[in-house]
N, C-alpha and C positions, 0 to 999 in steps of 0.2 A: 668636699666631692664626693660621693662613692658609696660610704658601705653605714652609714649612717641611717638611723630610722630616722623616720616625717621629725619636723620640728616641733621641740617642744618647750617650753614657757618654763627655764627655771629660776626662782626667784633664790636668792640668798638673804637671808634675813625682815625683818618685821616692817619695813615698810616698799613701795612698791615703789620700780624700776627706775621711772618718773618721777623720783621722789629730789630733786641735786640743794633742793637749800641747806643741807652737809655739806661744809666743804671736804673732809674727812670720809671722801667716798672714792671709787674709783669703780668706770662704769667699762663690763668686758661683756662682753660678744662674740662668741667662741659657739665654733663646730657643736652640735651633742656630743657630747656626751664626754668631751675630750679636755673636764680641767674633773675630775675626780673633789665630791661636793668637801672632802673629809683636809687634801691641798687649801684649797679655803680657807674651810674650816682654820686651819694654819694659821693658815699671811692672816688669818683675820686677829689672833690671840694675838698672834710676835708682831702685829703692827696697831693696829686698834684701828686701823681703814676697812667702812664698812666694802665687801665688795656686794654690786648690784651685776648682777652671770645672769642673761641672754643668750639663749643658742635658736640658731638657725639651720635650713636645713641645706644650704643651697649658695656659693658663691654668687648665683646671678641674686637671689634673697635680699646675700646682705650688700652687695654691692649696688642696688634698689632700693636700697631702704635707704643708704648716705647718700647714695644721690639726690632722690628725691624732698629727702630733708638736713641741711646741711648741720642745722643746731639741736640734732635730737637731742647728744648731748652720751657717743658715746667713747669714752680711752682709746679703751684697748679691742679689736679687733686682731683675727684669726683667717684670714684669708687666703688660699690657697698660689704657687707661685702664678701660675697664668694671673691671675687676680691683682696679686702684689707689683709684676708687672704693668699692668692697664691703667691702676687707681695713683704712679708714683707719678707714671708720664701724666694726668692728670690732675695732676698737683692736689691729689685727697692725703696724701701723708705728712704725718713729720719724717724733718729729718732726724740722725736717731740721735743723739752725746750721749758720744761713748761712754765719756768720764766718769754718767751718771748711769752701768751698765754697766760693774769691773767686772760681777759673773760670763758676758761675754768672754770669755780667756778659757771656759770649756768647752765650745761645738768645737766639734770634729769640723777642721776645714777643708773638710773637702765639702761640705754642706754648705760654704761658704760662699762670697764672693762672687753666683754661680749669673749665669745669665738676664734671668726677667731682675737681681736686681746687685749688680758688677762689684759690686766696691759696696753690701753689706750694708750702705746705709741709711734703709729705707724697712728692711724684715731682717725677723727673727726666727729662723730655724726652729721648730721647735717638736715635731716628728715627721715620719716619714713613710712611703712604701711604695712599693712596686708591680704593672702591673703585670704578670705575665696567665703563662700556661697552672691547669687545674685535672686532675688526672685521677681517678680512685682502683686504686693497682686491683682490687678483684673482679673490677671486669675485664684487666689484659695478662694478654703468658708477656715471659717474660721476653723474648723479640719483638711483640708489639709496642710493648709501656717501653725500648732500648729507644721510641722511633715518633715515637711521640714528643718534638722537641725539637720544632720551626709552627711557627703559625697556619702556614700554607697548614699542618694537618689535619685546619678544618675544614681542608677544599675535599676528602678523601669520601667521596662519596656512603663509606660505610658510615659516617654517621653521621644519616639523616635523620633528621626532629633528634637529635641528640644533641645538638649543643648547650649551654646552658651562656650567657653574653652580657655581657655588661651591664643596665640601659641605660648608655651614657655616652650620646653623641661622640665628643670629641675623641671619649678611648676604646669609644670600639675605631674609629674614623681615623684613631695614629694605629691598631691594629694590624690595621691593612694598609695605609702608608709604607713601614717597615713593612710590607711582601711583596710590597715595590722598587725598597729602595731608597722611598725618602724617609726624611726628616717628620717625624712626628709635629711639629710648627711648620710644615710645610703649608701655603696657605698661598699658593701656583694653583686659581681656578680648571688648569687642564688633572692635577695629578687630581686634586681632590672627585673628580667627574669618574677620572683612574680608580681611584677609593673606591668614591661609592657601587666600582660596574663590579671590581673586585669582591665586594660587601656579593651582589647581587649572586655570586658564583655557589655561596657558602645561602645563602639565607631556608632556604631548601632544608640547615643540617639546623639550622635554631629548633635547639623548646619553647625556652623564654629566652627571656629580658631582667635581666633583677639585677637588684642594687641592694635592696632594703632590707632584703630573706636572704641573705645569699651561706649568712655562715649551716642555717638550716638547711637547707637546703644541697647545702654536701657532708652538713651530718648525717640528713633524713634520707640521704642515697637515693634525691630525688631527678638527679644531673649526676654521668660519673664524668666526665670529661669539658671543659668551654675553657672563659677567664676570668680570672678572681684573682682581686689585693693582698699581696705574701701575708699581709695581718693579718683576714679571712678565714682564711687556710691555715696559719696558725695553732689561732682560735678554734677550727671548726677540727680541727688533726688531734687535742684533744682531748676530744669523745669517738672521732672516728680512726685509730691510727693507720687505715688500708688507704688513708691521702695526700697524695703528696704535689709537690708545685715546684714546677721546668721552668727557668726562664729560655725564651727562646732562641733562638740564635741569630736569628733575622737583628733582633734587638726587644727595646721593651720602655716602655715609661718609667718616670719613675715620678713617682707626687707626691710634693712637699709643700706642712702646714707648716704656714709662716704667724711669730705675732709679729705685728707693727704700731705703730700711736695712729690713731684720728689727727685729720691736721685741724690746729686750734682745741684741742682738745683742754674740756674745760675739768680738769686732773692732772694736768701732763705731772707735776714730782711725783706725784700719786701713783700713775702708769707707768715713771720709773722706776716704782720703791717697785711693783705687783711684778711687772718683768724683773728683774735682776732679782727675787724670788723664787720665780717662773725657772732660770739660769740655776739656781744651783742645783750640783749634783745628787745633793739630797735628797730634794721637791720632782726633779725629775723624772730618776727614778726609783721613784715614785706611781706616776704618771703612768710613765711608763709601762710598769709591770704590774698595772690598775687593769691597764686599758687597752695591754699585749699586741702596740704594736710600737715597729721603732722607733727612737731616739735617733733628736738624731746632737744631746748634752757627747763628751765622747768622755768625760768623764763619771757620768752618770753613768754610761757601761760597761768601767772600770769597771763600779760599784755590785756590778749582778752577778746573779751566781751563776759562774759556766756553764753548763744547760744553758742558758739565755742568751750570752755573748757572746759563745760559741757554733747557736744557733743560727747553720746557713739561712734560712728558710727567714726570717727576721734580721741575721745583720751578713747578706752574701759577701764578700770578700769585694773592698777596689775592687782587686785586677777587675772583678767578671761584673761591678757595678758601670762605667764605662761605656764596655757597652750601650748604658739605658742610656737616652735621654731625659731633660727633666724641662716638664711647661713652661708655656712661651704662652705672651697673647698673638693670637693671629691679627687685628685689626675683625672691627665687626664685620667688616661686609665676609671675610674666610668663616668666619664664624656664623653667620648668617647662612651663609650657602651649604656648613656641614649642617644646617640646624634641618635647610629644605630637603636635604636627600635622606637623612635622617627620618623626616618623616616617609617623604618615599617609601623607602624603604622597607620602616613599622607593619603599612600597610603592605607591600607583599610578600610579611612572612608569614 
């Protein structure tokens, strides 16, 4: 989803990824930079199982690759919530045998049994985040700061050519849908058109769309108000303490990246061993603190320093998170409509 760099192929070990002759391997396909090399190395050392690791830069790329070649040989993948929803319905994912995942109990119940996988039968929540408003306090009076708490703030004509929005159709339309009081998962064509018209109202305020360089843009103050993922804001705030994150009162989107096993995975038992390893609290802690994104592993969170686990940017109270919505699959017709309107919107910007 979102904050990651363009796709980087990362291979661990001596042989190319598609060398499957050795059964003592596990073939892992995830978002770029979401599994530290040190964690992969530790798994290999502890188990003797070689990890063939490849990274993708979008759910769409991952999905297309698996749809094109069902026998490509991946075992473990990491779709975001709405692609878990789509892929489980299309029979692309293995139903999980929880007896082989004893560390599943360490997960925060808040992130299990959600609408995209109602009984957590196909997915393991890994890391998550929130899309909200960022502001640079250097550019706001105390009074003005207190007023920046709604998505509708972005309509203010005082922000002409000032906003940074994420370069992601679903994210930006989710913002507009919440302004209108609709769900981020609304697939009604009339509502989607309303959202498009609402976005047209603020397009003159948009300075840039970006997902790949958000952190550097925030640090360098190339934009001082806009939308961002809370994890990116947290990373940037380590170098620029003037940054603040706001949870919009209309509601917001929660994204969750999940592990899953590909249907007919060639190394099924090793896939379970890998996933159970990633569910270990000590490992989940290392991952979260290495990449500075929130973990869905409650036991891992409890191992973290107070300054991290009590940080409201990374870990807002569950009561606040109830105002958020997790992305679900809205169907190909609605997705296509979003993309068509998105192209029109960016042409007008």
